[in-house]
C-alpha positions in Angstrom: 77.8 56.7 15.6 79.9 56.5 19.1 82.3 54.3 20.3 81.9 53.3 23.9 83.7 50.4 26.0 81.7 50.5 28.9 80.4 47.3 30.6 77.9 45.5 28.8 78.9 47.7 25.1 79.7 45.6 22.2 83.4 46.3 22.4 83.5 45.5 26.0 83.0 41.9 24.8 85.3 42.4 21.8 87.9 43.1 24.5 87.0 40.2 27.4 87.9 37.6 23.9 91.2 38.7 24.0 94.2 35.8 24.5 95.4 32.8 24.2 92.9 29.9 22.2 92.6 26.0 22.1 89.8 24.3 21.0 88.4 22.1 17.9 88.2 22.7 14.0 85.2 21.0 12.6 85.1 21.1 8.5 82.1 20.4 6.3 81.0 20.6 2.7 78.2 18.6 2.4 75.1 19.0 4.7 75.4 16.6 7.8 79.1 14.8 6.4 81.5 16.3 8.3 84.8 16.0 6.2 87.5 17.1 8.7 88.0 17.3 12.3 91.1 18.9 13.9 93.0 20.8 17.2 92.5 24.5 16.4 95.5 26.5 18.8 94.6 31.1 18.2 95.3 34.2 19.9 93.0 37.1 19.6 94.4 40.3 20.2 92.3 44.1 20.0 93.9 46.2 17.4 93.0 49.7 16.5 92.1 50.7 20.1 90.0 48.0 21.0 87.8 48.6 17.9 88.5 45.5 16.0 89.2 42.0 17.1 92.1 39.7 14.7 91.9 36.3 15.9 95.2 34.7 14.3 95.1 30.7 14.0 96.8 27.3 13.2 95.0 24.1 12.5 95.2 21.3 9.7 92.9 20.3 7.0 93.9 16.2 6.3 96.7 16.4 8.0 98.3 19.5 5.8 99.1 22.8 8.2 96.6 25.6 8.0 97.1 28.8 9.3 94.9 32.0 8.7 93.7 35.2 9.8 89.8 36.8 10.9 89.0 40.3 11.8 85.6 40.8 13.3 84.3 44.1 14.7 81.1 46.0 15.5 79.3 48.5 13.2 77.8 50.8 15.0 75.9 52.3 12.5 73.9 49.1 11.5 73.9 47.8 15.0 75.4 44.3 14.9 79.1 43.0 14.4 
């Protein structure tokens, strides 16, 4: 198991995601039927020496404010995010 931050490594890719983001959130509860669409703002920060990225976001569903977080990383043993 190795942790590599060099250019082209999965952890280098995570580092490139860090920063402020905004876009559109879309929610489907049934196939081919969009249930909700709303603006989304968030920030991605690196945690645990760049091994993981933390995405904190704000959006809404049917006008009700939604706040959340998502942590993602790369598993070097399984070779996948």
